[in-house]
Gaussian input, Z-matrix of N, CA and C with variables (Angstrom, degrees):
# hf/3-21g

backbone

0 1
 N
 C     1     B1
 C     2     B2     1     A1
 N     3     B3     2     A2     1     D1
 C     4     B4     3     A3     2     D2
 C     5     B5     4     A4     3     D3
 N     6     B6     5     A5     4     D4
 C     7     B7     6     A6     5     D5
 C     8     B8     7     A7     6     D6
 N     9     B9     8     A8     7     D7
 C    10    B10     9     A9     8     D8
 C    11    B11    10    A10     9     D9
 N    12    B12    11    A11    10    D10
 C    13    B13    12    A12    11    D11
 C    14    B14    13    A13    12    D12
 N    15    B15    14    A14    13    D13
 C    16    B16    15    A15    14    D14
 C    17    B17    16    A16    15    D15
 N    18    B18    17    A17    16    D16
 C    19    B19    18    A18    17    D17
 C    20    B20    19    A19    18    D18
 N    21    B21    20    A20    19    D19
 C    22    B22    21    A21    20    D20
 C    23    B23    22    A22    21    D21
 N    24    B24    23    A23    22    D22
 C    25    B25    24    A24    23    D23
 C    26    B26    25    A25    24    D24
 N    27    B27    26    A26    25    D25
 C    28    B28    27    A27    26    D26
 C    29    B29    28    A28    27    D27
 N    30    B30    29    A29    28    D28
 C    31    B31    30    A30    29    D29
 C    32    B32    31    A31    30    D30
 N    33    B33    32    A32    31    D31
 C    34    B34    33    A33    32    D32
 C    35    B35    34    A34    33    D33
 N    36    B36    35    A35    34    D34
 C    37    B37    36    A36    35    D35
 C    38    B38    37    A37    36    D36
 N    39    B39    38    A38    37    D37
 C    40    B40    39    A39    38    D38
 C    41    B41    40    A40    39    D39
 N    42    B42    41    A41    40    D40
 C    43    B43    42    A42    41    D41
 C    44    B44    43    A43    42    D42
 N    45    B45    44    A44    43    D43
 C    46    B46    45    A45    44    D44
 C    47    B47    46    A46    45    D45
 N    48    B48    47    A47    46    D46
 C    49    B49    48    A48    47    D47
 C    50    B50    49    A49    48    D48
 N    51    B51    50    A50    49    D49
 C    52    B52    51    A51    50    D50
 C    53    B53    52    A52    51    D51
 N    54    B54    53    A53    52    D52
 C    55    B55    54    A54    53    D53
 C    56    B56    55    A55    54    D54
 N    57    B57    56    A56    55    D55
 C    58    B58    57    A57    56    D56
 C    59    B59    58    A58    57    D57
 N    60    B60    59    A59    58    D58
 C    61    B61    60    A60    59    D59
 C    62    B62    61    A61    60    D60
 N    63    B63    62    A62    61    D61
 C    64    B64    63    A63    62    D62
 C    65    B65    64    A64    63    D63
 N    66    B66    65    A65    64    D64
 C    67    B67    66    A66    65    D65
 C    68    B68    67    A67    66    D66
 N    69    B69    68    A68    67    D67
 C    70    B70    69    A69    68    D68
 C    71    B71    70    A70    69    D69
 N    72    B72    71    A71    70    D70
 C    73    B73    72    A72    71    D71
 C    74    B74    73    A73    72    D72
 N    75    B75    74    A74    73    D73
 C    76    B76    75    A75    74    D74
 C    77    B77    76    A76    75    D75
 N    78    B78    77    A77    76    D76
 C    79    B79    78    A78    77    D77
 C    80    B80    79    A79    78    D78
 N    81    B81    80    A80    79    D79
 C    82    B82    81    A81    80    D80
 C    83    B83    82    A82    81    D81
 N    84    B84    83    A83    82    D82
 C    85    B85    84    A84    83    D83
 C    86    B86    85    A85    84    D84
 N    87    B87    86    A86    85    D85
 C    88    B88    87    A87    86    D86
 C    89    B89    88    A88    87    D87
 N    90    B90    89    A89    88    D88
 C    91    B91    90    A90    89    D89
 C    92    B92    91    A91    90    D90
 N    93    B93    92    A92    91    D91
 C    94    B94    93    A93    92    D92
 C    95    B95    94    A94    93    D93
 N    96    B96    95    A95    94    D94
 C    97    B97    96    A96    95    D95
 C    98    B98    97    A97    96    D96
 N    99    B99    98    A98    97    D97
 C   100   B100    99    A99    98    D98
 C   101   B101   100   A100    99    D99
 N   102   B102   101   A101   100   D100
 C   103   B103   102   A102   101   D101
 C   104   B104   103   A103   102   D102
 N   105   B105   104   A104   103   D103
 C   106   B106   105   A105   104   D104
 C   107   B107   106   A106   105   D105
 N   108   B108   107   A107   106   D106
 C   109   B109   108   A108   107   D107
 C   110   B110   109   A109   108   D108
 N   111   B111   110   A110   109   D109
 C   112   B112   111   A111   110   D110
 C   113   B113   112   A112   111   D111
 N   114   B114   113   A113   112   D112
 C   115   B115   114   A114   113   D113
 C   116   B116   115   A115   114   D114
 N   117   B117   116   A116   115   D115
 C   118   B118   117   A117   116   D116
 C   119   B119   118   A118   117   D117
 N   120   B120   119   A119   118   D118
 C   121   B121   120   A120   119   D119
 C   122   B122   121   A121   120   D120
 N   123   B123   122   A122   121   D121
 C   124   B124   123   A123   122   D122
 C   125   B125   124   A124   123   D123
 N   126   B126   125   A125   124   D124
 C   127   B127   126   A126   125   D125
 C   128   B128   127   A127   126   D126
 N   129   B129   128   A128   127   D127
 C   130   B130   129   A129   128   D128
 C   131   B131   130   A130   129   D129
 N   132   B132   131   A131   130   D130
 C   133   B133   132   A132   131   D131
 C   134   B134   133   A133   132   D132
 N   135   B135   134   A134   133   D133
 C   136   B136   135   A135   134   D134
 C   137   B137   136   A136   135   D135
 N   138   B138   137   A137   136   D136
 C   139   B139   138   A138   137   D137
 C   140   B140   139   A139   138   D138
 N   141   B141   140   A140   139   D139
 C   142   B142   141   A141   140   D140
 C   143   B143   142   A142   141   D141
 N   144   B144   143   A143   142   D142
 C   145   B145   144   A144   143   D143
 C   146   B146   145   A145   144   D144
 N   147   B147   146   A146   145   D145
 C   148   B148   147   A147   146   D146
 C   149   B149   148   A148   147   D147
 N   150   B150   149   A149   148   D148
 C   151   B151   150   A150   149   D149
 C   152   B152   151   A151   150   D150
 N   153   B153   152   A152   151   D151
 C   154   B154   153   A153   152   D152
 C   155   B155   154   A154   153   D153
 N   156   B156   155   A155   154   D154
 C   157   B157   156   A156   155   D155
 C   158   B158   157   A157   156   D156
 N   159   B159   158   A158   157   D157
 C   160   B160   159   A159   158   D158
 C   161   B161   160   A160   159   D159
 N   162   B162   161   A161   160   D160
 C   163   B163   162   A162   161   D161
 C   164   B164   163   A163   162   D162
 N   165   B165   164   A164   163   D163
 C   166   B166   165   A165   164   D164
 C   167   B167   166   A166   165   D165
 N   168   B168   167   A167   166   D166
 C   169   B169   168   A168   167   D167
 C   170   B170   169   A169   168   D168
 N   171   B171   170   A170   169   D169
 C   172   B172   171   A171   170   D170
 C   173   B173   172   A172   171   D171
 N   174   B174   173   A173   172   D172
 C   175   B175   174   A174   173   D173
 C   176   B176   175   A175   174   D174
 N   177   B177   176   A176   175   D175
 C   178   B178   177   A177   176   D176
 C   179   B179   178   A178   177   D177
 N   180   B180   179   A179   178   D178
 C   181   B181   180   A180   179   D179
 C   182   B182   181   A181   180   D180
 N   183   B183   182   A182   181   D181
 C   184   B184   183   A183   182   D182
 C   185   B185   184   A184   183   D183
 N   186   B186   185   A185   184   D184
 C   187   B187   186   A186   185   D185
 C   188   B188   187   A187   186   D186
 N   189   B189   188   A188   187   D187
 C   190   B190   189   A189   188   D188
 C   191   B191   190   A190   189   D189
 N   192   B192   191   A191   190   D190
 C   193   B193   192   A192   191   D191
 C   194   B194   193   A193   192   D192
 N   195   B195   194   A194   193   D193
 C   196   B196   195   A195   194   D194
 C   197   B197   196   A196   195   D195
 N   198   B198   197   A197   196   D196
 C   199   B199   198   A198   197   D197
 C   200   B200   199   A199   198   D198
 N   201   B201   200   A200   199   D199
 C   202   B202   201   A201   200   D200
 C   203   B203   202   A202   201   D201
 N   204   B204   203   A203   202   D202
 C   205   B205   204   A204   203   D203
 C   206   B206   205   A205   204   D204
 N   207   B207   206   A206   205   D205
 C   208   B208   207   A207   206   D206
 C   209   B209   208   A208   207   D207
 N   210   B210   209   A209   208   D208
 C   211   B211   210   A210   209   D209
 C   212   B212   211   A211   210   D210
 N   213   B213   212   A212   211   D211
 C   214   B214   213   A213   212   D212
 C   215   B215   214   A214   213   D213
 N   216   B216   215   A215   214   D214
 C   217   B217   216   A216   215   D215
 C   218   B218   217   A217   216   D216
 N   219   B219   218   A218   217   D217
 C   220   B220   219   A219   218   D218
 C   221   B221   220   A220   219   D219
 N   222   B222   221   A221   220   D220
 C   223   B223   222   A222   221   D221
 C   224   B224   223   A223   222   D222
 N   225   B225   224   A224   223   D223
 C   226   B226   225   A225   224   D224
 C   227   B227   226   A226   225   D225
 N   228   B228   227   A227   226   D226
 C   229   B229   228   A228   227   D227
 C   230   B230   229   A229   228   D228
 N   231   B231   230   A230   229   D229
 C   232   B232   231   A231   230   D230
 C   233   B233   232   A232   231   D231
 N   234   B234   233   A233   232   D232
 C   235   B235   234   A234   233   D233
 C   236   B236   235   A235   234   D234
 N   237   B237   236   A236   235   D235
 C   238   B238   237   A237   236   D236
 C   239   B239   238   A238   237   D237
 N   240   B240   239   A239   238   D238
 C   241   B241   240   A240   239   D239
 C   242   B242   241   A241   240   D240
 N   243   B243   242   A242   241   D241
 C   244   B244   243   A243   242   D242
 C   245   B245   244   A244   243   D243
 N   246   B246   245   A245   244   D244
 C   247   B247   246   A246   245   D245
 C   248   B248   247   A247   246   D246
 N   249   B249   248   A248   247   D247
 C   250   B250   249   A249   248   D248
 C   251   B251   250   A250   249   D249
 N   252   B252   251   A251   250   D250
 C   253   B253   252   A252   251   D251
 C   254   B254   253   A253   252   D252
 N   255   B255   254   A254   253   D253
 C   256   B256   255   A255   254   D254
 C   257   B257   256   A256   255   D255
 N   258   B258   257   A257   256   D256
 C   259   B259   258   A258   257   D257
 C   260   B260   259   A259   258   D258
 N   261   B261   260   A260   259   D259
 C   262   B262   261   A261   260   D260
 C   263   B263   262   A262   261   D261
 N   264   B264   263   A263   262   D262
 C   265   B265   264   A264   263   D263
 C   266   B266   265   A265   264   D264
 N   267   B267   266   A266   265   D265
 C   268   B268   267   A267   266   D266
 C   269   B269   268   A268   267   D267
 N   270   B270   269   A269   268   D268
 C   271   B271   270   A270   269   D269
 C   272   B272   271   A271   270   D270
 N   273   B273   272   A272   271   D271
 C   274   B274   273   A273   272   D272
 C   275   B275   274   A274   273   D273
 N   276   B276   275   A275   274   D274
 C   277   B277   276   A276   275   D275
 C   278   B278   277   A277   276   D276
 N   279   B279   278   A278   277   D277
 C   280   B280   279   A279   278   D278
 C   281   B281   280   A280   279   D279
 N   282   B282   281   A281   280   D280
 C   283   B283   282   A282   281   D281
 C   284   B284   283   A283   282   D282
 N   285   B285   284   A284   283   D283
 C   286   B286   285   A285   284   D284
 C   287   B287   286   A286   285   D285
 N   288   B288   287   A287   286   D286
 C   289   B289   288   A288   287   D287
 C   290   B290   289   A289   288   D288
 N   291   B291   290   A290   289   D289
 C   292   B292   291   A291   290   D290
 C   293   B293   292   A292   291   D291
 N   294   B294   293   A293   292   D292
 C   295   B295   294   A294   293   D293
 C   296   B296   295   A295   294   D294
 N   297   B297   296   A296   295   D295
 C   298   B298   297   A297   296   D296
 C   299   B299   298   A298   297   D297
 N   300   B300   299   A299   298   D298
 C   301   B301   300   A300   299   D299
 C   302   B302   301   A301   300   D300
 N   303   B303   302   A302   301   D301
 C   304   B304   303   A303   302   D302
 C   305   B305   304   A304   303   D303
 N   306   B306   305   A305   304   D304
 C   307   B307   306   A306   305   D305
 C   308   B308   307   A307   306   D306
 N   309   B309   308   A308   307   D307
 C   310   B310   309   A309   308   D308
 C   311   B311   310   A310   309   D309
 N   312   B312   311   A311   310   D310
 C   313   B313   312   A312   311   D311
 C   314   B314   313   A313   312   D312
 N   315   B315   314   A314   313   D313
 C   316   B316   315   A315   314   D314
 C   317   B317   316   A316   315   D315
 N   318   B318   317   A317   316   D316
 C   319   B319   318   A318   317   D317
 C   320   B320   319   A319   318   D318
 N   321   B321   320   A320   319   D319
 C   322   B322   321   A321   320   D320
 C   323   B323   322   A322   321   D321
 N   324   B324   323   A323   322   D322
 C   325   B325   324   A324   323   D323
 C   326   B326   325   A325   324   D324
 N   327   B327   326   A326   325   D325
 C   328   B328   327   A327   326   D326
 C   329   B329   328   A328   327   D327
 N   330   B330   329   A329   328   D328
 C   331   B331   330   A330   329   D329
 C   332   B332   331   A331   330   D330
 N   333   B333   332   A332   331   D331
 C   334   B334   333   A333   332   D332
 C   335   B335   334   A334   333   D333
 N   336   B336   335   A335   334   D334
 C   337   B337   336   A336   335   D335
 C   338   B338   337   A337   336   D336

   B1=1.4562
   B2=1.5329
   B3=1.3170
   B4=1.4688
   B5=1.5283
   B6=1.3322
   B7=1.4612
   B8=1.5314
   B9=1.3272
   B10=1.4660
   B11=1.5227
   B12=1.3128
   B13=1.4637
   B14=1.5324
   B15=1.3256
   B16=1.4669
   B17=1.5237
   B18=1.3324
   B19=1.4606
   B20=1.5254
   B21=1.3278
   B22=1.4723
   B23=1.5243
   B24=1.3264
   B25=1.4637
   B26=1.5232
   B27=1.3315
   B28=1.4673
   B29=1.5297
   B30=1.3309
   B31=1.4638
   B32=1.5223
   B33=1.3329
   B34=1.4721
   B35=1.5255
   B36=1.3215
   B37=1.4640
   B38=1.5299
   B39=1.3182
   B40=1.4691
   B41=1.5192
   B42=1.3221
   B43=1.4651
   B44=1.5233
   B45=1.3303
   B46=1.4627
   B47=1.5321
   B48=1.3243
   B49=1.4632
   B50=1.5123
   B51=1.3139
   B52=1.4628
   B53=1.5241
   B54=1.3124
   B55=1.4696
   B56=1.5243
   B57=1.3298
   B58=1.4624
   B59=1.5158
   B60=1.3230
   B61=1.4667
   B62=1.5253
   B63=1.3235
   B64=1.4695
   B65=1.5263
   B66=1.3294
   B67=1.4686
   B68=1.5220
   B69=1.3337
   B70=1.4610
   B71=1.5200
   B72=1.3233
   B73=1.4625
   B74=1.5314
   B75=1.3229
   B76=1.4718
   B77=1.5287
   B78=1.3268
   B79=1.4675
   B80=1.5233
   B81=1.3281
   B82=1.4659
   B83=1.5179
   B84=1.3181
   B85=1.4609
   B86=1.5218
   B87=1.3333
   B88=1.4557
   B89=1.5110
   B90=1.3265
   B91=1.4611
   B92=1.5118
   B93=1.2936
   B94=1.4625
   B95=1.5166
   B96=1.3402
   B97=1.4543
   B98=1.5177
   B99=1.3167
   B100=1.4581
   B101=1.5264
   B102=1.3302
   B103=1.4632
   B104=1.5206
   B105=1.3247
   B106=1.4605
   B107=1.5184
   B108=1.3320
   B109=1.4528
   B110=1.5152
   B111=1.3269
   B112=1.4526
   B113=1.5158
   B114=1.3228
   B115=1.4680
   B116=1.5220
   B117=1.3202
   B118=1.4578
   B119=1.5137
   B120=1.3256
   B121=1.4646
   B122=1.5202
   B123=1.3219
   B124=1.4544
   B125=1.5252
   B126=1.3374
   B127=1.4668
   B128=1.5255
   B129=1.3074
   B130=1.4612
   B131=1.5177
   B132=1.3335
   B133=1.4576
   B134=1.5253
   B135=1.3206
   B136=1.4599
   B137=1.5232
   B138=1.3469
   B139=1.4591
   B140=1.5201
   B141=1.3272
   B142=1.4642
   B143=1.5173
   B144=1.2825
   B145=1.4557
   B146=1.5274
   B147=1.3228
   B148=1.4583
   B149=1.5273
   B150=1.3073
   B151=1.4615
   B152=1.5134
   B153=1.3101
   B154=1.4644
   B155=1.5220
   B156=1.3367
   B157=1.4601
   B158=1.5221
   B159=1.3163
   B160=1.4549
   B161=1.5237
   B162=1.3382
   B163=1.4600
   B164=1.5222
   B165=1.3287
   B166=1.4588
   B167=1.5257
   B168=1.3201
   B169=1.4620
   B170=1.5295
   B171=1.3091
   B172=1.4609
   B173=1.5323
   B174=1.3308
   B175=1.4605
   B176=1.5267
   B177=1.3404
   B178=1.4699
   B179=1.5312
   B180=1.3291
   B181=1.4691
   B182=1.5279
   B183=1.3446
   B184=1.4704
   B185=1.5300
   B186=1.3328
   B187=1.4580
   B188=1.5214
   B189=1.3241
   B190=1.4575
   B191=1.5189
   B192=1.3250
   B193=1.4609
   B194=1.5082
   B195=1.3272
   B196=1.4570
   B197=1.5239
   B198=1.3081
   B199=1.4587
   B200=1.5183
   B201=1.3257
   B202=1.4686
   B203=1.5230
   B204=1.3166
   B205=1.4650
   B206=1.5314
   B207=1.3118
   B208=1.4724
   B209=1.5277
   B210=1.3231
   B211=1.4616
   B212=1.5171
   B213=1.3214
   B214=1.4525
   B215=1.5238
   B216=1.3199
   B217=1.4562
   B218=1.5208
   B219=1.3249
   B220=1.4562
   B221=1.5219
   B222=1.3258
   B223=1.4498
   B224=1.5221
   B225=1.3351
   B226=1.4521
   B227=1.5163
   B228=1.3254
   B229=1.4585
   B230=1.5187
   B231=1.3279
   B232=1.4576
   B233=1.5195
   B234=1.3170
   B235=1.4662
   B236=1.5243
   B237=1.3258
   B238=1.4691
   B239=1.5231
   B240=1.3334
   B241=1.4685
   B242=1.5225
   B243=1.3368
   B244=1.4674
   B245=1.5290
   B246=1.3348
   B247=1.4662
   B248=1.5252
   B249=1.3012
   B250=1.4579
   B251=1.5213
   B252=1.3309
   B253=1.4601
   B254=1.5252
   B255=1.3123
   B256=1.4593
   B257=1.5235
   B258=1.3222
   B259=1.4687
   B260=1.5291
   B261=1.3193
   B262=1.4696
   B263=1.5313
   B264=1.3389
   B265=1.4657
   B266=1.5360
   B267=1.3374
   B268=1.4631
   B269=1.5172
   B270=1.3270
   B271=1.4592
   B272=1.5252
   B273=1.3241
   B274=1.4613
   B275=1.5303
   B276=1.3277
   B277=1.4661
   B278=1.5250
   B279=1.3062
   B280=1.4708
   B281=1.5347
   B282=1.3417
   B283=1.4751
   B284=1.5247
   B285=1.3360
   B286=1.4578
   B287=1.5222
   B288=1.3289
   B289=1.4679
   B290=1.5277
   B291=1.3276
   B292=1.4722
   B293=1.5268
   B294=1.3248
   B295=1.4659
   B296=1.5290
   B297=1.3334
   B298=1.4617
   B299=1.5260
   B300=1.3300
   B301=1.4674
   B302=1.5289
   B303=1.3254
   B304=1.4551
   B305=1.5192
   B306=1.3214
   B307=1.4588
   B308=1.5244
   B309=1.3253
   B310=1.4649
   B311=1.5336
   B312=1.3292
   B313=1.4750
   B314=1.5234
   B315=1.3340
   B316=1.4568
   B317=1.5223
   B318=1.3345
   B319=1.4756
   B320=1.5083
   B321=1.3092
   B322=1.4531
   B323=1.5192
   B324=1.3163
   B325=1.4606
   B326=1.5222
   B327=1.3286
   B328=1.4555
   B329=1.5185
   B330=1.3156
   B331=1.4649
   B332=1.5204
   B333=1.3148
   B334=1.4544
   B335=1.5235
   B336=1.3296
   B337=1.4745
   B338=1.5018
   A1=108.34
   A2=116.69
   A3=119.80
   A4=110.28
   A5=115.21
   A6=118.62
   A7=110.13
   A8=115.48
   A9=121.57
   A10=112.69
   A11=117.75
   A12=121.25
   A13=110.86
   A14=116.48
   A15=120.42
   A16=110.33
   A17=116.94
   A18=120.24
   A19=110.74
   A20=116.42
   A21=119.75
   A22=111.31
   A23=116.79
   A24=121.19
   A25=110.61
   A26=116.73
   A27=120.82
   A28=111.86
   A29=117.17
   A30=120.69
   A31=110.93
   A32=117.16
   A33=120.54
   A34=109.37
   A35=116.27
   A36=120.11
   A37=110.97
   A38=117.06
   A39=120.88
   A40=112.22
   A41=116.62
   A42=119.60
   A43=111.82
   A44=117.41
   A45=121.26
   A46=112.52
   A47=117.07
   A48=121.01
   A49=113.00
   A50=117.26
   A51=119.46
   A52=110.30
   A53=114.34
   A54=124.47
   A55=115.07
   A56=117.76
   A57=119.59
   A58=109.05
   A59=115.88
   A60=119.45
   A61=111.11
   A62=117.58
   A63=121.00
   A64=111.51
   A65=116.20
   A66=119.78
   A67=111.36
   A68=116.22
   A69=119.48
   A70=111.21
   A71=116.62
   A72=120.19
   A73=110.07
   A74=117.26
   A75=120.63
   A76=110.92
   A77=116.90
   A78=120.83
   A79=112.63
   A80=117.17
   A81=120.54
   A82=111.58
   A83=116.92
   A84=122.58
   A85=112.04
   A86=116.39
   A87=118.80
   A88=113.49
   A89=117.39
   A90=120.03
   A91=112.03
   A92=114.39
   A93=121.41
   A94=110.01
   A95=115.40
   A96=119.38
   A97=110.27
   A98=114.29
   A99=121.95
   A100=107.45
   A101=117.03
   A102=122.00
   A103=109.04
   A104=115.43
   A105=121.47
   A106=108.69
   A107=116.08
   A108=120.21
   A109=109.42
   A110=116.16
   A111=122.19
   A112=108.46
   A113=115.69
   A114=121.80
   A115=113.29
   A116=117.31
   A117=121.46
   A118=115.14
   A119=117.68
   A120=121.84
   A121=107.96
   A122=116.12
   A123=122.03
   A124=108.69
   A125=116.14
   A126=121.94
   A127=108.91
   A128=115.62
   A129=122.22
   A130=105.70
   A131=115.95
   A132=121.97
   A133=108.82
   A134=115.83
   A135=122.04
   A136=111.15
   A137=114.58
   A138=121.32
   A139=110.24
   A140=117.16
   A141=122.83
   A142=109.41
   A143=118.90
   A144=125.66
   A145=109.80
   A146=116.41
   A147=119.80
   A148=111.47
   A149=115.20
   A150=119.69
   A151=110.76
   A152=115.14
   A153=120.82
   A154=108.92
   A155=116.08
   A156=122.72
   A157=106.56
   A158=116.67
   A159=122.12
   A160=108.34
   A161=115.88
   A162=122.48
   A163=106.73
   A164=116.13
   A165=119.40
   A166=112.28
   A167=116.40
   A168=118.95
   A169=109.21
   A170=117.16
   A171=121.70
   A172=106.67
   A173=114.88
   A174=121.46
   A175=113.82
   A176=120.37
   A177=118.47
   A178=114.35
   A179=117.75
   A180=120.15
   A181=112.53
   A182=116.72
   A183=123.70
   A184=111.82
   A185=115.89
   A186=122.33
   A187=109.47
   A188=115.64
   A189=121.31
   A190=105.58
   A191=114.98
   A192=120.63
   A193=109.61
   A194=115.08
   A195=122.04
   A196=106.85
   A197=115.97
   A198=121.52
   A199=106.24
   A200=115.82
   A201=120.70
   A202=109.43
   A203=115.92
   A204=122.05
   A205=110.91
   A206=116.46
   A207=123.43
   A208=113.09
   A209=116.39
   A210=121.87
   A211=109.49
   A212=116.63
   A213=122.13
   A214=108.41
   A215=116.08
   A216=122.38
   A217=107.36
   A218=116.87
   A219=121.70
   A220=109.23
   A221=115.10
   A222=121.17
   A223=110.54
   A224=115.40
   A225=122.96
   A226=110.00
   A227=116.17
   A228=120.94
   A229=109.35
   A230=116.27
   A231=122.94
   A232=108.53
   A233=116.39
   A234=120.22
   A235=110.00
   A236=116.72
   A237=121.15
   A238=111.65
   A239=117.00
   A240=121.50
   A241=111.82
   A242=116.71
   A243=121.93
   A244=110.35
   A245=114.38
   A246=121.49
   A247=108.14
   A248=115.70
   A249=120.71
   A250=107.46
   A251=116.68
   A252=121.48
   A253=110.78
   A254=114.90
   A255=122.74
   A256=107.63
   A257=117.33
   A258=121.48
   A259=112.04
   A260=116.74
   A261=121.69
   A262=112.85
   A263=116.28
   A264=117.81
   A265=113.86
   A266=117.63
   A267=120.54
   A268=115.21
   A269=117.99
   A270=120.88
   A271=109.72
   A272=116.21
   A273=121.99
   A274=110.26
   A275=115.16
   A276=122.55
   A277=113.52
   A278=118.05
   A279=121.11
   A280=112.43
   A281=119.12
   A282=118.24
   A283=113.20
   A284=117.37
   A285=119.83
   A286=110.71
   A287=117.25
   A288=120.33
   A289=110.02
   A290=117.48
   A291=120.65
   A292=110.93
   A293=116.88
   A294=121.20
   A295=111.43
   A296=116.92
   A297=120.51
   A298=111.66
   A299=116.61
   A300=120.04
   A301=109.82
   A302=116.53
   A303=120.67
   A304=112.66
   A305=116.18
   A306=120.44
   A307=110.53
   A308=116.66
   A309=120.28
   A310=111.39
   A311=116.31
   A312=120.53
   A313=112.77
   A314=117.65
   A315=119.78
   A316=112.85
   A317=115.33
   A318=120.44
   A319=109.40
   A320=116.95
   A321=120.58
   A322=110.33
   A323=115.85
   A324=121.96
   A325=107.31
   A326=116.71
   A327=121.51
   A328=109.12
   A329=116.78
   A330=121.70
   A331=111.14
   A332=117.24
   A333=119.95
   A334=110.52
   A335=114.45
   A336=119.98
   A337=110.76
   D1=137.88
   D2=179.77
   D3=-71.51
   D4=153.94
   D5=-179.79
   D6=-73.59
   D7=164.71
   D8=-174.31
   D9=-61.79
   D10=-42.05
   D11=-178.57
   D12=-63.05
   D13=-43.79
   D14=178.51
   D15=-64.53
   D16=-42.28
   D17=177.92
   D18=-59.04
   D19=-49.56
   D20=-178.73
   D21=-59.34
   D22=-42.29
   D23=178.13
   D24=-61.44
   D25=-46.50
   D26=179.75
   D27=-65.30
   D28=-38.84
   D29=-179.64
   D30=-66.58
   D31=-43.97
   D32=177.53
   D33=-62.58
   D34=-42.39
   D35=178.91
   D36=-61.20
   D37=-43.55
   D38=-178.25
   D39=-65.87
   D40=-39.49
   D41=-176.43
   D42=-86.87
   D43=-38.58
   D44=-176.35
   D45=-97.32
   D46=-59.67
   D47=-171.96
   D48=-68.42
   D49=-32.64
   D50=175.93
   D51=-80.77
   D52=4.24
   D53=173.22
   D54=61.80
   D55=30.87
   D56=174.01
   D57=-57.56
   D58=-48.45
   D59=-179.21
   D60=-61.57
   D61=-44.63
   D62=179.58
   D63=-63.61
   D64=-39.76
   D65=178.79
   D66=-65.33
   D67=-39.56
   D68=177.84
   D69=-65.54
   D70=-41.58
   D71=179.50
   D72=-64.75
   D73=-40.34
   D74=177.62
   D75=-65.10
   D76=-37.64
   D77=-179.33
   D78=-73.31
   D79=-16.36
   D80=177.13
   D81=-58.61
   D82=-33.27
   D83=-176.85
   D84=-51.78
   D85=-45.84
   D86=-176.32
   D87=-107.44
   D88=3.51
   D89=-175.68
   D90=-108.68
   D91=173.79
   D92=177.89
   D93=-103.47
   D94=47.61
   D95=178.99
   D96=-150.52
   D97=167.48
   D98=178.80
   D99=-134.60
   D100=138.08
   D101=177.49
   D102=-105.65
   D103=132.53
   D104=178.81
   D105=-134.38
   D106=141.34
   D107=176.04
   D108=-119.02
   D109=132.25
   D110=176.59
   D111=-140.69
   D112=122.12
   D113=176.01
   D114=51.99
   D115=41.25
   D116=177.84
   D117=83.33
   D118=-1.60
   D119=178.15
   D120=-103.33
   D121=129.45
   D122=179.80
   D123=-103.32
   D124=123.57
   D125=179.40
   D126=-111.62
   D127=137.32
   D128=173.23
   D129=-116.22
   D130=115.83
   D131=-174.57
   D132=-111.94
   D133=127.38
   D134=-175.39
   D135=-103.28
   D136=142.72
   D137=174.99
   D138=-84.38
   D139=-59.81
   D140=-178.01
   D141=-136.77
   D142=124.33
   D143=-14.40
   D144=-66.90
   D145=150.61
   D146=-177.57
   D147=-62.27
   D148=146.32
   D149=177.86
   D150=173.52
   D151=172.69
   D152=179.44
   D153=-150.26
   D154=132.41
   D155=173.00
   D156=-109.33
   D157=144.73
   D158=177.90
   D159=-124.99
   D160=125.37
   D161=179.46
   D162=-116.60
   D163=117.25
   D164=-173.50
   D165=-142.91
   D166=138.35
   D167=171.36
   D168=-71.09
   D169=136.10
   D170=176.67
   D171=-114.47
   D172=93.36
   D173=-172.99
   D174=-60.37
   D175=-45.36
   D176=-177.04
   D177=-55.95
   D178=-34.91
   D179=-179.18
   D180=-105.46
   D181=2.01
   D182=176.00
   D183=58.01
   D184=46.70
   D185=178.61
   D186=-132.57
   D187=159.34
   D188=166.39
   D189=-101.50
   D190=127.94
   D191=-179.87
   D192=-107.81
   D193=138.80
   D194=174.65
   D195=-121.17
   D196=122.32
   D197=173.45
   D198=-100.81
   D199=111.74
   D200=-175.53
   D201=-156.85
   D202=145.17
   D203=174.88
   D204=54.38
   D205=40.98
   D206=179.54
   D207=60.29
   D208=26.62
   D209=-178.23
   D210=-137.18
   D211=152.61
   D212=173.85
   D213=-106.78
   D214=121.73
   D215=178.31
   D216=-105.68
   D217=125.15
   D218=-175.66
   D219=-115.24
   D220=116.24
   D221=-176.12
   D222=-105.13
   D223=133.26
   D224=178.55
   D225=-103.68
   D226=155.56
   D227=177.89
   D228=-72.23
   D229=134.33
   D230=176.31
   D231=-118.17
   D232=116.55
   D233=176.54
   D234=-62.90
   D235=-39.85
   D236=-178.10
   D237=-61.93
   D238=-42.52
   D239=-178.64
   D240=-88.00
   D241=-14.66
   D242=-174.81
   D243=53.92
   D244=43.23
   D245=-176.28
   D246=-162.02
   D247=167.23
   D248=172.00
   D249=-84.19
   D250=133.62
   D251=-176.67
   D252=-132.42
   D253=153.01
   D254=175.65
   D255=-79.36
   D256=118.81
   D257=-175.12
   D258=-58.60
   D259=-35.02
   D260=-175.60
   D261=-57.77
   D262=-42.31
   D263=-175.99
   D264=-136.95
   D265=3.70
   D266=176.45
   D267=77.90
   D268=10.05
   D269=-179.76
   D270=-70.60
   D271=131.23
   D272=179.13
   D273=-75.76
   D274=165.13
   D275=-173.91
   D276=-53.04
   D277=-56.79
   D278=-173.94
   D279=-63.51
   D280=-49.00
   D281=176.58
   D282=-61.81
   D283=-33.32
   D284=177.64
   D285=-65.62
   D286=-45.33
   D287=178.58
   D288=-61.22
   D289=-42.58
   D290=178.05
   D291=-60.45
   D292=-43.27
   D293=179.66
   D294=-64.21
   D295=-42.58
   D296=179.89
   D297=-65.45
   D298=-43.19
   D299=177.73
   D300=-62.64
   D301=-44.34
   D302=178.34
   D303=-59.70
   D304=-40.50
   D305=177.48
   D306=-63.49
   D307=-43.76
   D308=-179.34
   D309=-64.61
   D310=-42.01
   D311=-177.07
   D312=-85.16
   D313=-14.72
   D314=-178.64
   D315=74.87
   D316=28.50
   D317=178.49
   D318=-153.33
   D319=159.11
   D320=178.90
   D321=-72.08
   D322=137.08
   D323=178.48
   D324=-125.88
   D325=128.63
   D326=-179.78
   D327=-109.61
   D328=115.22
   D329=176.80
   D330=-108.72
   D331=3.73
   D332=-177.71
   D333=-81.15
   D334=137.80
   D335=179.66
   D336=-80.01

């Protein structure tokens, strides 16, 4: 298991440096949602249909958790991908968030730069 400092660095990099937050804010322009960050937790709040996704680093287990679509998605760090990925299918953080938002809105959402 990676140490806490490395996890925190990787989590900040995944959410901030890989511009997940910036991509979500840019996508707000044409979408029915708003992205807000508070204390390292990223919230995606939907107007229609109403809903809320929560993206948060979970330091004790060294994962990024996404609460969305009545499900908890737990992403582990992948050295090979240099990103947090969903163990079930290998989807990286940003494409997974785009897919979940698209599912909620019923349309394709592109968060990739």
